[in-house]
SEBA-700232 format. One record per residue: x, y, z of N, C-alpha, C, O, CB in turn; residue in three letters; residue number from 1. Coordinates in steps of 0.1 Angstrom, whole numbers. Each point is the difference from the previous one (the first is absolute). Glycine has a CB too. Layout:
N
<node <X, Y, Z>, <X, Y, Z>, <X, Y, Z>, <X, Y, Z>, <X, Y, Z>, ALA, NUM>
...
//
This chain:
70
<node <578, -174, 407>, <10, 8, 6>, <-3, 15, -2>, <2, 8, 8>, <15, -26, -12>, UNK, 1>
<node <-22, 21, -8>, <-4, 14, -3>, <-11, 5, 9>, <0, 12, 4>, <7, -15, -27>, UNK, 2>
<node <-16, -6, 26>, <-11, 4, 9>, <4, 4, 14>, <-4, 9, 6>, <-11, -24, -19>, UNK, 3>
<node <24, 7, 19>, <6, 2, 13>, <7, 13, 0>, <-1, 8, 9>, <3, -33, -5>, UNK, 4>
<node <6, 27, -14>, <8, 13, -1>, <-9, 12, -1>, <2, 10, 6>, <17, -22, -17>, UNK, 5>
<node <-29, 11, 3>, <-10, 11, -2>, <-7, 3, 13>, <-2, 11, 4>, <-1, -18, -28>, UNK, 6>
<node <-2, -4, 31>, <-7, 2, 13>, <9, 6, 10>, <-4, 10, 7>, <-10, -30, -12>, UNK, 7>
<node <27, 16, 6>, <9, 6, 10>, <3, 14, -3>, <1, 8, 9>, <9, -31, -6>, UNK, 8>
<node <-9, 26, -16>, <3, 14, -4>, <-12, 9, 3>, <2, 11, 6>, <13, -19, -24>, UNK, 9>
<node <-27, 4, 16>, <-12, 7, 3>, <-1, 3, 15>, <-3, 11, 5>, <-9, -20, -25>, UNK, 10>
<node <14, -2, 28>, <0, 1, 14>, <10, 10, 6>, <-3, 8, 8>, <-5, -32, -7>, UNK, 11>
<node <20, 23, -7>, <11, 9, 5>, <-3, 15, -4>, <2, 8, 9>, <14, -27, -12>, UNK, 12>
<node <-21, 21, -9>, <-3, 14, -4>, <-12, 5, 8>, <0, 12, 3>, <9, -17, -26>, UNK, 13>
<node <-19, -3, 26>, <-11, 5, 7>, <3, 4, 15>, <-5, 9, 5>, <-9, -24, -20>, UNK, 14>
<node <23, 7, 21>, <4, 3, 14>, <9, 13, 0>, <0, 7, 10>, <-2, -31, -4>, UNK, 15>
<node <10, 26, -16>, <9, 12, -1>, <-8, 12, -3>, <5, 11, 3>, <13, -25, -11>, UNK, 16>
<node <-30, 13, 2>, <-8, 12, -4>, <-7, 7, 12>, <-4, 11, -1>, <1, -22, -21>, UNK, 17>
<node <2, 4, 33>, <-6, 6, 12>, <9, 10, 7>, <12, -4, 3>, <-26, -16, 0>, UNK, 18>
<node <9, 32, -1>, <9, 10, 7>, <0, -3, 15>, <-10, -4, 6>, <4, 22, -24>, UNK, 19>
<node <18, -16, 23>, <1, -1, 15>, <-4, 13, 6>, <5, 10, -3>, <14, -27, 0>, UNK, 20>
<node <-29, 16, 12>, <-5, 11, 7>, <6, 1, 14>, <-1, -9, 7>, <-21, 8, -21>, UNK, 21>
<node <27, 13, 17>, <6, 2, 13>, <-11, 7, 8>, <-4, 11, -4>, <28, -10, -5>, UNK, 22>
<node <-27, -6, 21>, <-10, 6, 8>, <7, 7, 12>, <4, -7, 10>, <-22, -10, -17>, UNK, 23>
<node <19, 30, 6>, <6, 7, 11>, <-11, 8, 7>, <-10, 4, -6>, <32, -2, -6>, UNK, 24>
<node <-20, 1, 25>, <-9, 8, 8>, <5, 14, 1>, <5, 4, 11>, <-13, -24, 2>, UNK, 25>
<node <8, 27, -24>, <5, 14, 0>, <-9, 9, 8>, <-12, -2, 0>, <22, -1, -23>, UNK, 26>
<node <-4, 12, 30>, <-8, 9, 9>, <4, 15, -3>, <11, 3, -2>, <-13, -21, 20>, UNK, 27>
<node <-8, 26, -18>, <2, 14, -3>, <8, 7, 11>, <-2, -3, 12>, <-20, 4, -25>, UNK, 28>
<node <32, 7, 10>, <8, 7, 9>, <12, -8, 6>, <7, 5, 9>, <-28, 7, -3>, UNK, 29>
<node <23, -24, -11>, <11, -9, 5>, <12, 2, -10>, <-2, 3, -12>, <-15, -19, 22>, UNK, 30>
<node <29, 14, -4>, <12, -1, -8>, <4, -14, -2>, <-1, -8, 10>, <8, 31, 0>, UNK, 31>
<node <-2, -26, -22>, <4, -14, -3>, <15, 1, -5>, <3, 8, -8>, <-27, -16, 3>, UNK, 32>
<node <32, -1, 10>, <14, 0, -4>, <3, -13, -8>, <-4, -11, 4>, <10, 25, 17>, UNK, 33>
<node <1, -13, -32>, <4, -11, -8>, <15, 1, -3>, <5, 10, -3>, <-28, -11, -8>, UNK, 34>
<node <29, -11, 13>, <14, 0, -4>, <3, -14, -7>, <-6, -10, 3>, <13, 26, 16>, UNK, 35>
<node <3, -15, -28>, <3, -12, -7>, <15, -1, -3>, <6, 11, -1>, <-29, -10, -10>, UNK, 36>
<node <29, -12, 11>, <14, -2, -2>, <2, -12, -9>, <-6, -11, 3>, <12, 22, 19>, UNK, 37>
<node <3, -10, -32>, <3, -11, -9>, <14, 0, -2>, <7, 10, -3>, <-30, -10, -8>, UNK, 38>
<node <29, -12, 11>, <14, -2, -4>, <1, -9, -12>, <-5, -11, 0>, <12, 14, 24>, UNK, 39>
<node <0, 2, -34>, <1, -7, -13>, <15, -4, -3>, <9, 8, 4>, <-30, 4, -12>, UNK, 40>
<node <23, -23, 2>, <13, -4, -5>, <-1, 0, -15>, <-8, -7, -6>, <14, -7, 27>, UNK, 41>
<node <2, 22, -28>, <-1, 2, -14>, <13, -5, -7>, <11, 3, 5>, <-27, 17, -2>, UNK, 42>
<node <15, -28, -13>, <11, -5, -8>, <-3, 3, -15>, <-11, -4, -5>, <17, -14, 23>, UNK, 43>
<node <4, 24, -24>, <-2, 3, -15>, <13, -3, -7>, <11, 0, 6>, <-29, 18, -1>, UNK, 44>
<node <16, -21, -18>, <12, -3, -8>, <-2, 7, -14>, <-10, -2, -6>, <14, -20, 19>, UNK, 45>
<node <7, 28, -17>, <-1, 7, -14>, <14, 0, -6>, <10, 3, 7>, <-30, 11, 0>, UNK, 46>
<node <21, -18, -19>, <13, 0, -7>, <11, -7, 7>, <12, 4, 0>, <-19, 17, -11>, UNK, 47>
<node <4, -33, 18>, <10, -8, 7>, <3, 5, 14>, <8, -6, 7>, <1, 1, -29>, UNK, 48>
<node <-15, 16, 26>, <3, 5, 14>, <-12, -3, 8>, <-11, 2, -4>, <26, 16, -5>, UNK, 49>
<node <-12, -23, 21>, <-11, -3, 10>, <1, 10, 11>, <11, 3, 6>, <-11, -28, -12>, UNK, 50>
<node <-12, 30, 10>, <0, 9, 12>, <-11, -5, 10>, <-11, -3, -4>, <18, 22, -11>, UNK, 51>
<node <-3, -21, 27>, <-9, -4, 11>, <-2, 11, 10>, <10, 6, 5>, <-2, -30, -8>, UNK, 52>
<node <-20, 28, 5>, <-3, 9, 11>, <-8, -7, 10>, <-11, -4, -2>, <10, 24, -14>, UNK, 53>
<node <8, -22, 28>, <-6, -8, 10>, <-6, 10, 11>, <7, 9, 4>, <9, -29, -9>, UNK, 54>
<node <-28, 17, 10>, <-5, 7, 11>, <-4, 14, -3>, <1, 9, 8>, <13, -23, 5>, UNK, 55>
<node <-20, 17, -25>, <-5, 13, -3>, <-13, 2, 8>, <-10, -7, -3>, <20, 7, -21>, UNK, 56>
<node <-11, 9, 33>, <-11, 2, 9>, <-8, 12, -4>, <5, 11, -2>, <8, -22, 21>, UNK, 57>
<node <-26, 9, -20>, <-10, 11, -3>, <-10, 1, 12>, <-6, -10, 4>, <9, 6, -29>, UNK, 58>
<node <-5, 16, 30>, <-9, 2, 11>, <-10, 11, -4>, <3, 9, -7>, <14, -17, 24>, UNK, 59>
<node <-29, 6, -11>, <-10, 10, -2>, <-7, 3, 13>, <-3, -10, 7>, <0, 3, -31>, UNK, 60>
<node <0, 19, 27>, <-7, 4, 13>, <-10, 10, -3>, <4, 11, -6>, <17, -17, 19>, UNK, 61>
<node <-34, 4, -10>, <-10, 10, -3>, <-11, 0, 10>, <-2, -9, 8>, <7, 6, -32>, UNK, 62>
<node <-12, 14, 25>, <-11, 2, 9>, <-12, 4, -8>, <0, 6, -11>, <15, 1, 29>, UNK, 63>
<node <-27, -11, -12>, <-13, 4, -7>, <-9, 5, 11>, <-1, -6, 11>, <4, -12, -29>, UNK, 64>
<node <-10, 29, 15>, <-10, 5, 10>, <-14, -1, -7>, <-2, 4, -11>, <19, 12, 21>, UNK, 65>
<node <-26, -23, -3>, <-13, -2, -5>, <-8, 13, 4>, <-4, 1, 12>, <5, -27, -10>, UNK, 66>
<node <-4, 35, -12>, <-8, 12, 3>, <-15, -2, -2>, <-8, 6, 6>, <29, 7, -12>, UNK, 67>
<node <-24, -22, -4>, <-14, -2, -4>, <-2, -14, -4>, <8, -6, -8>, <-10, 30, 1>, UNK, 68>
<node <-8, -30, 12>, <-4, -14, -5>, <-14, 1, -6>, <-9, 6, 6>, <24, -17, 11>, UNK, 69>
<node <-17, 6, -29>, <-14, 1, -6>, <-10, -8, 8>, <-12, -1, -4>, <23, 5, -18>, UNK, 70>
//
């Protein structure tokens, strides 16, 4: 049983250690637009009081200009 657990742990850690590479075709002089939106539901409790915050929305909007590519 220890051998199986050890082998599974090693396999899991080895697959997690590889970095995920993103291959984009960036081009000089182009504008790129990124936006992101996330909605969270938060619940917390302290000293017998419970507080629920439903639908807390966070948005991000950004632009990037590629001026130089190595």
